DSSP file (Angstrom, degrees, kcal/mol; ACC not computed):
  #  RESIDUE AA STRUCTURE BP1 BP2  ACC     N-H-->O    O-->H-N    N-H-->O    O-->H-N    TCO  KAPPA ALPHA  PHI   PSI    X-CA   Y-CA   Z-CA
    1    1 A X              0   0    0      0, 0.0     2,-0.4     0, 0.0    15,-0.2   0.000 360.0 360.0 360.0 146.9  -34.8   52.2  -18.5
    2    2 A X  B     -A   15   0A   0     13,-2.4    13,-3.0    58,-0.0     2,-0.4  -0.977 360.0-158.4-130.7 141.9  -36.0   50.5  -15.4
    3    3 A X        -     0   0    0     -2,-0.4    11,-0.1    11,-0.2     3,-0.1  -0.943  18.8-141.2-120.4 145.5  -39.0   51.1  -13.2
    4    4 A X  S    S+     0   0    0     -2,-0.4     2,-0.3     9,-0.3    -1,-0.1   0.662  88.4  11.9 -77.4 -14.9  -39.4   50.0   -9.6
    5    5 A X  S  > S-     0   0    0      1,-0.1     4,-1.1    -3,-0.0     3,-0.2  -0.990  73.2-116.0-157.8 159.1  -43.1   49.3  -10.2
    6    6 A X  H  > S+     0   0    0     -2,-0.3     4,-1.8     1,-0.2     3,-0.3   0.873 113.0  55.4 -67.4 -38.2  -45.6   48.9  -13.0
    7    7 A X  H  > S+     0   0    0      1,-0.2     4,-1.7     2,-0.2    -1,-0.2   0.851 102.8  58.3 -64.7 -31.0  -47.7   51.9  -12.0
    8    8 A X  H  4>S+     0   0    0      2,-0.2     5,-2.8    -3,-0.2     4,-0.4   0.862 103.1  52.6 -64.3 -35.1  -44.6   54.1  -12.1
    9    9 A X  H ><5S+     0   0    0     -4,-1.1     3,-1.2    -3,-0.3    -1,-0.2   0.929 108.6  49.8 -64.5 -44.4  -44.1   53.1  -15.8
   10   10 A X  H 3<5S+     0   0    0     -4,-1.8    -1,-0.2     1,-0.3    -2,-0.2   0.838 112.8  47.3 -63.8 -32.5  -47.6   54.1  -16.5
   11   11 A X  T 3<5S-     0   0    0     -4,-1.7    -1,-0.3    -5,-0.2    -2,-0.2   0.439 117.5-111.3 -88.0  -0.7  -47.1   57.5  -14.8
   12   12 A X  T < 5S+     0   0    0     -3,-1.2     2,-1.4    -4,-0.4    -3,-0.2   0.621  71.1 140.6  81.4  13.4  -43.8   58.1  -16.5
   13   13 A X      < +     0   0    0     -5,-2.8    -9,-0.3    -6,-0.2     2,-0.3  -0.680  28.5 167.2 -90.0  84.7  -41.6   57.7  -13.4
   14   14 A X        -     0   0    0     -2,-1.4     2,-0.5   -11,-0.1   -11,-0.2  -0.701  34.9-129.7-102.7 151.7  -38.7   55.8  -14.9
   15   15 A X  B     -A    2   0A   0    -13,-3.0   -13,-2.4    -2,-0.3     2,-0.8  -0.864  19.2-136.4 -96.6 130.3  -35.3   55.1  -13.5
   16   16 A X    >   -     0   0    0     -2,-0.5     3,-1.9   -15,-0.2     4,-0.2  -0.788   8.1-156.0 -87.7 112.0  -32.4   55.9  -15.7
   17   17 A X  G >  S+     0   0    0     -2,-0.8     3,-1.0     1,-0.3    -1,-0.2   0.704  88.7  69.3 -64.9 -19.4  -30.0   53.0  -15.5
   18   18 A X  G 3  S+     0   0    0      1,-0.2    -1,-0.3    -3,-0.0    -2,-0.0   0.735 100.1  48.9 -69.3 -20.2  -27.1   55.3  -16.6
   19   19 A X  G <  S+     0   0    0     -3,-1.9     2,-0.3     2,-0.1    -1,-0.2   0.410  82.6 119.9 -98.5   1.5  -27.4   57.1  -13.2
   20   20 A X    <   -     0   0    0     -3,-1.0     2,-0.3    -4,-0.2    20,-0.2  -0.501  44.8-163.6 -73.4 130.5  -27.4   53.9  -11.0
   21   21 A X  E     -b   40   0B   0     18,-2.4    20,-3.1    -2,-0.3     2,-0.5  -0.810   9.4-142.9-108.1 153.9  -24.6   53.6   -8.5
   22   22 A X  E     -b   41   0B   0     -2,-0.3     2,-0.5    18,-0.2    20,-0.2  -0.985  15.5-173.3-119.0 126.1  -23.5   50.5   -6.7
   23   23 A X  E     -b   42   0B   0     18,-2.7    20,-2.8    -2,-0.5     2,-0.4  -0.981  14.2-145.8-120.5 123.6  -22.4   50.7   -3.1
   24   24 A X  E     -b   43   0B   0     -2,-0.5     2,-0.4    18,-0.2    20,-0.2  -0.759  15.6-161.3 -90.4 133.6  -20.9   47.6   -1.3
   25   25 A X  E     -b   44   0B   0     18,-2.9    20,-2.5    -2,-0.4     2,-0.2  -0.950   8.5-139.6-119.3 133.1  -21.7   47.3    2.4
   26   26 A X        -     0   0    0     -2,-0.4    21,-0.1    18,-0.2     5,-0.1  -0.548  33.0 -95.2 -85.0 154.2  -19.8   45.2    4.9
   27   27 A X  S    S+     0   0    0     19,-0.3     2,-0.3    -2,-0.2    22,-0.2  -0.180  70.7  88.0 -64.9 161.0  -21.6   43.3    7.6
   28   28 A X  E >  S-d   49   0C   0     20,-1.8    22,-1.8     0, 0.0     3,-0.6  -0.842  77.6 -45.6 143.5-176.6  -22.1   44.6   11.1
   29   29 A X  E 3  S-d   50   0C   0     -2,-0.3    22,-0.2     1,-0.2    20,-0.0  -0.759 118.9  -0.4 -88.6 128.2  -24.4   46.7   13.3
   30   30 A X  T 3  S+     0   0    0     20,-2.6    -1,-0.2    -2,-0.5    21,-0.1   0.689  88.9 125.1  71.0  18.8  -25.6   49.9   11.8
   31   31 A X    <   +     0   0    0     -3,-0.6     2,-0.4    19,-0.3    -5,-0.1   0.739  53.6  80.6 -83.4 -21.7  -23.8   49.5    8.5
   32   32 A X  S    S-     0   0    0     -4,-0.2     4,-0.0    18,-0.2     2,-0.0  -0.703  90.9-117.5 -80.9 132.2  -26.9   49.9    6.4
   33   33 A X        -     0   0    0     -2,-0.4     3,-0.1     1,-0.1    -2,-0.1  -0.358   8.6-133.9 -68.8 150.4  -27.8   53.6    6.1
   34   34 A X  S    S+     0   0    0      1,-0.2    22,-3.2    21,-0.1     2,-0.5   0.735  98.6  45.7 -73.7 -22.1  -31.1   54.8    7.5
   35   35 A X  B    S-e   56   0D   0     20,-0.2     2,-0.4    22,-0.0    -1,-0.2  -0.963  81.0-149.6-124.0 113.2  -31.8   56.7    4.3
   36   36 A X        -     0   0    0     20,-3.2     2,-0.1    -2,-0.5    22,-0.1  -0.669  20.9-125.0 -82.7 132.2  -31.2   54.9    1.1
   37   37 A X    >   -     0   0    0     -2,-0.4     3,-0.6     1,-0.1    21,-0.2  -0.409  26.5-106.6 -74.5 150.6  -30.2   57.1   -1.8
   38   38 A X  T 3  S+     0   0    0      1,-0.2    22,-0.2    -2,-0.1    23,-0.2  -0.356 100.8  25.1 -71.4 158.0  -32.1   57.1   -5.0
   39   39 A X  T 3  S+     0   0    0     20,-1.4   -18,-2.4    21,-0.3     2,-0.4   0.859  99.1 122.1  56.4  41.1  -30.6   55.5   -8.1
   40   40 A X  E <   -bc  21  61B   0     20,-0.8    22,-1.7    -3,-0.6     2,-0.5  -0.996  51.1-154.9-137.3 137.4  -28.4   53.2   -5.9
   41   41 A X  E     -bc  22  62B   0    -20,-3.1   -18,-2.7    -2,-0.4     2,-0.7  -0.958  15.5-150.3-106.7 124.4  -28.0   49.5   -5.5
   42   42 A X  E     -bc  23  63B   0     20,-3.3    22,-2.7    -2,-0.5     2,-0.6  -0.865   9.2-158.8 -97.8 114.9  -26.7   48.4   -2.1
   43   43 A X  E     -bc  24  64B   0    -20,-2.8   -18,-2.9    -2,-0.7     2,-0.5  -0.850   8.6-149.0 -99.4 116.4  -24.6   45.2   -2.5
   44   44 A X  E     -bc  25  65B   0     20,-3.1    22,-2.9    -2,-0.6   -18,-0.2  -0.760   7.1-137.3 -92.3 124.7  -24.4   43.3    0.8
   45   45 A X        -     0   0    0    -20,-2.5    22,-0.1    -2,-0.5    -1,-0.0  -0.425  44.9 -81.0 -68.1 152.5  -21.3   41.3    1.5
   46   46 A X  S    S+     0   0    0     20,-0.1   -19,-0.3    -2,-0.1     2,-0.3  -0.305  90.9  70.4 -58.3 138.4  -22.0   37.9    3.1
   47   47 A X  S    S-     0   0    0     -3,-0.1     2,-0.4   -21,-0.1    -3,-0.0  -0.930  84.5 -46.9 147.4-169.5  -22.5   38.1    6.9
   48   48 A X        -     0   0    0     -2,-0.3   -20,-1.8     2,-0.0     2,-0.4  -0.805  40.6-164.5-102.3 138.9  -24.9   39.4    9.5
   49   49 A X  E     -d   28   0C   0     -2,-0.4     2,-0.5   -22,-0.2   -20,-0.2  -0.987   0.6-166.2-124.1 127.1  -26.6   42.8    9.4
   50   50 A X  E     -d   29   0C   0    -22,-1.8   -20,-2.6    -2,-0.4     2,-0.4  -0.959   5.6-162.6-116.3 120.0  -28.2   44.3   12.5
   51   51 A X        -     0   0    0     -2,-0.5     4,-0.1   -22,-0.2   -22,-0.0  -0.819  10.4-169.5-102.1 142.2  -30.4   47.3   12.0
   52   52 A X        +     0   0    0     -2,-0.4     2,-0.3     2,-0.1    -1,-0.1   0.274  67.2  10.2-113.2   8.5  -31.4   49.5   14.9
   53   53 A X  S    S-     0   0    0      0, 0.0     2,-0.2     0, 0.0   -23,-0.1  -0.918  95.2 -49.6-163.8-170.4  -34.0   51.7   13.2
   54   54 A X        -     0   0    0     -2,-0.3     2,-0.6    -3,-0.0    -2,-0.1  -0.493  42.0-144.1 -75.8 141.2  -36.2   52.3   10.2
   55   55 A X        -     0   0    0     -2,-0.2     2,-0.4   -20,-0.1   -20,-0.2  -0.955  14.2-153.6-108.6 120.2  -34.7   52.3    6.8
   56   56 A X  B     -e   35   0D   0    -22,-3.2   -20,-3.2    -2,-0.6     2,-0.3  -0.755   9.7-152.8 -94.3 135.5  -36.2   54.8    4.4
   57   57 A X        -     0   0    0     -2,-0.4     2,-0.2   -22,-0.2   -19,-0.1  -0.751   6.2-159.6-109.4 156.1  -36.1   54.2    0.7
   58   58 A X    >   -     0   0    0     -2,-0.3     3,-0.5   -21,-0.2     2,-0.1  -0.566  42.6 -64.1-115.2-177.2  -36.2   56.5   -2.3
   59   59 A X  T 3  S+     0   0    0      1,-0.2   -20,-1.4    -2,-0.2    -1,-0.1  -0.423 112.4  14.0 -68.3 144.6  -37.1   55.9   -5.9
   60   60 A X  T 3  S+     0   0    0    -22,-0.2   -20,-0.8     1,-0.2     2,-0.3   0.899  92.1 124.6  62.9  48.5  -34.9   53.5   -7.9
   61   61 A X  E <   -c   40   0B   0     -3,-0.5     2,-0.3   -22,-0.2   -20,-0.2  -0.930  32.2-176.1-133.1 164.3  -32.9   51.7   -5.2
   62   62 A X  E     -c   41   0B   0    -22,-1.7   -20,-3.3    -2,-0.3     2,-0.5  -0.991  20.6-142.6-153.9 153.7  -32.4   48.1   -4.2
   63   63 A X  E     +c   42   0B   0     -2,-0.3     2,-0.3   -22,-0.2   -20,-0.2  -0.992  30.7 171.0-119.2 122.2  -30.7   46.0   -1.6
   64   64 A X  E     -c   43   0B   0    -22,-2.7   -20,-3.1    -2,-0.5     2,-0.3  -0.921  27.8-122.8-129.5 156.4  -29.2   42.7   -2.9
   65   65 A X  E     -c   44   0B   0     -2,-0.3     2,-0.5   -22,-0.2   -20,-0.2  -0.763  16.2-135.4-100.6 145.7  -26.9   40.1   -1.4
   66   66 A X              0   0    0    -22,-2.9   -20,-0.1    -2,-0.3   -23,-0.0  -0.854 360.0 360.0 -97.5 127.6  -23.5   39.1   -2.8
   67   67 A X              0   0    0     -2,-0.5    -1,-0.1   -22,-0.1   -22,-0.0   0.334 360.0 360.0-144.7 360.0  -23.0   35.4   -2.9
């Protein structure tokens, strides 16, 4: 089990790693979703990403770069 923060562990808000999805995103303008899904790792391909608005996050998600 993984938690996004220590206080979440204390409150019992755990992320179940069996439910984690990985989504690969290509560079470009507006390729990052404005609403990140819970239990999802967003894997960014090398390149430039331009966001045009706020990105809202949910529990148990991450954005990582592929290198």
